[in-house]
N, C-alpha and C positions, 0 to 999 in steps of 0.2 A: 387512609388505613392501608398498611401493607397487606398483602394477599394471604390469607390464612391457609395453613395446610390443612390435609385430611385429618378429622377428628375421628377417632375409633369410637364404636359405638358402646362407649362405658355407660354403666347406670350413673345417672344423676341422683343422689341419695336424697335430695330435697323435693322429688316431683311425685312422690307416691304415698298414699294412705297405707299404714301397716295392715288394715283390715280390708284392703280393697277386695277380698275375695268374698265379701258378703254377697255381692249382687251376682249371682248365679248367671243371669243371662247375658252380662257383659264381659265376665271374665273367661278369657280362653286360657285353659292350662295346656302346656306344651311339654313334649318329651324329647329325648335325645338331644340334638345341638340345635333345635330351632331356637331363634332368637327371639327374644321379648322385647317390648318397649313399654311405655306407660303413655297413657292418654287419658283425657276427660272424656267420660261416657255419660250420654243422657240415656238412661234406661227407658224413659217414658216421658210423655208430654204432661206438663203440669207443676208439680211442686219440686222446692229444691232438693228434696230428699231422694228424687230420680237422678241427682249427679254424682258420679263417682269418679275418683282417679284410680285407675286401675291397670293391670297389666294385659296387654294384647299381643298377638302373634306379630311382629314387625314385618311389614311388607316389603317385597322385593319388586324392582321394576319389571313391568312387562315391555314388550316391544314398543319403541316410542316414548317410553316414560323415562323421568328423572327422578331418582331418589334423594330427597334432601335430608339432612340433619339440621331439625328446626333450631333456630337460635331465638326467635321471635314471632309472636303472632298477633294478629289485628283482632280488635274487639268492637263490634258493629252493633248499631240498634237491631239489625237482622238477627244477630244472635239471640237477642232477646225474644223476638218474635218467633224464631224457630224453637226456644226452649218452651214457650207458652203453647206452640202448635197453631198460631195465628197466621199461617202462610198458605198459599194455595197448594194443593197436592204435597202435604208434608209427607217426608219419607219414612220409612217403617223405623221404629226404634227396636233394640239400641242403635246408637248412632255416635260418632264423634263430630262435635260441633266444629265450626270455624271453617272460614272461606279464603284466608290470605295468611301468608307466612313469609319469613325470610330464613336464609339458612347456607349451608354448605353442600355442595353436591358430593353425595357420598357413593353413589353407584349410577350407571347408565344401562338401559336396556338395549338391546339390539336396534340397529338403525336408528341410532341416537346421534346425531351431529350438531354441532356448535357448542356443545359444552364439554368441559374436561372435569374429572375429580378434583375437588379443591376449589372450584368457582363459587364466589359469592353470589346469591341469587335471591330474587324475590318471586313468588309464585302465587297464582290462583289455584284454589283446591276445591273439589266438589265434595264439600265437609270435609272432615278428617284432618283440619290443620292444627287442632288442641293437641297435638301428640309430639313425641319426640322425634318421630321419623314420618315422613309423608313420601307417597309416589304420585306424580301428576303427569300428564303428557307434556311433552317438551314445548309445545306451542303455547304452554300458560306460564312459561319459565322465562324469565328475564335476567340478564346479568345487572348487576349494581356497581356504581362507581366505588372506587377505593375509598374515597372519603365519605361514603355515606353508611352509617351505622346499621346494625340490624333492626333496632327499633325503628328508625326513620323510614326503612325499607318496608317493614310489615305495616307501618302507618300509611304509607304511599298509593299501594295498588288500588284497593277498590274505591277508595273516596275520590281519589285523583281522576282515575279512569271514568268513573260514572259523572263526577262533574265536568270533565272534558266532553264527554259524549253530549251532556245535556245542554251544554253551552253553545259548542260550536258545531254539532253534528245535527242537533234537532233545533236550537233557537237560533242558530247562525248568528251569534255575538259579532257584532261589528263596532268599529270606533263610533263614539258618542252616543251609544244606547244606554239604558238604564236597566237595572235588575233589582229586585226584591228577593231577598233570600231569608228563610225563616232558620231558626237555630243557628245563628251565624257564629256561635261559639263553639259549635261542635265540630268535629272531624271534616263532615262533608261542607258545612258552613266556611269553615276555614280553607278547604281547597276551592270552593267557588270563588272567594275573594281573592285568593292568590291568583287564580287563572284569569280573573278579570282585569287584575292589574297588568297583565301582559298586553292588553289592548288599550290604546290611547283614548283618554277622555270618556271612559265608562263609569257611571255613578251606579254605586252600590248601597242600597237601602237595606239594612240588615235589622232583625228583630232577635233580642236575647234577654235573658234575666238580667236585672240590674247589677248583680255581683260579678257579671263578666265583663262588664263595660269597659272597665280600665284596662284589662288585659288585651281586648281586641279593638278598642277604639281605633288605632291605626289601621287596621285592616279593611275597614269598610268607610264610605263617605259619609253616610249618615246612619246612626245608630239609635234604635228605639227600645224602649222597655216592651217586652212582649206582652205585657198585661195591661197596656194602655191601649188607647185608640188610635194604632199606628196608620189607620187608613187615612185619617184627617190630618196626621204629622206628615204623610208621605204627599198628600195633596196640597199642602201649605207650600212645599218645595218644589213640587212639579204637578201643577193642576191638571195637566193633561194625562197623568197616569205614568206608568212604567212600560218598557218594552218586553220585559221577560219576568215572569214569577216563578220561583222555584218553591214548591210547597211540599214540605215533609211531615206537615202536622194533619191535613185534612180536617174534617169536621167543619166548624163555623168559618174556619180560615179560607175554605175553598170559596166560598162566595165572596168573601171580602177580597180575594186575590183577584177573581175574576173582575169584580168592579174596579179594581185598579188597572186593568190591562188598557193601554192605547189600543186603538182600532188596528187590526192585523197583528195585535201582539201575540206572544206565546205563553200560555201557561203549562207548566210541568207539574204534575202530581207525582213525586218518587217515594212517598211515605205516607205513613199515617197513625203517627206516635200518639196522637189524641185519641186513637181508637184502642190503645193498648192499655188494658187497666188491670187490676189485680192487686198483687202483693204490695205493701208499703215498704218491703224490705229488699235488699240486693239480690240480684240473681246470683251473686257470689257471697251472700253473707254466709251461706255454709263454707265457702272457701277459706274462711278464717282458720279453719283446719289444716288448709293446704299451704296458703300464700303466706307471705310475711308483711310485718309492720300494718300500721293503721289503715293505710289506703287500700289494703285488701277488702276490707270491712264494706265499704261504700262503692265500690268498683262499679259494679251494675246497677245499683240504685242510683249513682250518679247519672247513668244513661237514661234510666227510667225517669228520674226527676229533671233531665236535662241540666244536671249539675256538672259535668264535665266541661273543660275548656281544651279545645284540641281533640285528639285522639288517644284513646286508652289502649295499652299495648301489653300483651303478656309476656314478659322477659324471662325467659326460662334460664338466663345466664346470671340473674341475681341469686344471691347466697341467702339462706333461710336466716331467720332471727329466732330466738327463743321464744316460746309462747308463755306470756307473763300471766301470773295469777290474777291480775286485775284486767285480762285481755277480755273485752265483752263487746258485743254488737247489739245496737238498738234493733229490735224486732218487732214484728207485728205478733200478736197472741199466737195465729197459726204458726208464725216462724219459730216462736219460742217452743213450741211442742214438737217441732222438727228438730230443733237442735238438742233438745232433752232426750229425743229418742236416740239420736246419734251418739250422743254421749255416753248413754248406758252401754252400749255395746262396744265403746272404745274409748279407753282413757288415755291412749299414747299415741296421739297422731303428730304427723310431721307438718312443718309450714312449707308452703311452696313460694317460690318467687312470683311476683306478680307484675304490677303496672309501673310506668314510669310517668 
């Protein structure tokens, strides 16, 4: 892809609720020439009615920081846990969620070397990624190849860096070893599988929901239904067990994983999706008023139910589509109440672009 030029800070009309001013805690009004941007704001932990797309003051880079015009944002299970407040030492709300993004360098703070305005980059952000503009220290910003798209770059950083650290820095993956990875069809599972393929003769055992098997069967050596007794299935193939277990589930799978380890094997617990309970509706079912097409509706529900194959991406480049009269989302009873409350106060909401 040819290098893109600097894009001006124009308003993208598909990125804001027209009534964003309802949430007084998260809306910042400005005067004079202060620039504004739009962002997804979490006003408090808990229900989906705490999420708003609203205007905020656009940040400017401090010394050593890079200002990025966001083109795509990563969507991770961590974001679901943050929204529910299920993390250690959660930050104070209101906050803008999101930890990774890709985009174009728009400005540079003082003493910032190695980047130029117009560079295509991916970045780690300490929250605040789900916005039109972010500023982050230059050590967390990386240039991306010309042939890498912004959605690809946004999908890369957290999953592949975490997978690399677990496999090579913690577990010391080497030729001929074996790995068990849960949720093999998700973004992290696929990152693990791809990195394992770079080492000769590594056997990858993966668990995933049956409907994902056709799509991911070539990425792992042995694939099992996550709902069956995968322990016995693994032992049939490798009676001595496996060298590395990567567990994002926790709960009863912890004991199973430890029981499958070879002597001196490595067990890594890096998530606890079985511990996340609550709504049967999507983290972003409310976002049917913000983003476009059917896949808006179940985006975070797919993460909650492990329904996604690969990584989910917020793509702010996509154009909105009209909200159809029969456009609806299946929700829980509580979810219906939230939606009704929202609709009473606003009958003219815009759609936002969402996932690939």
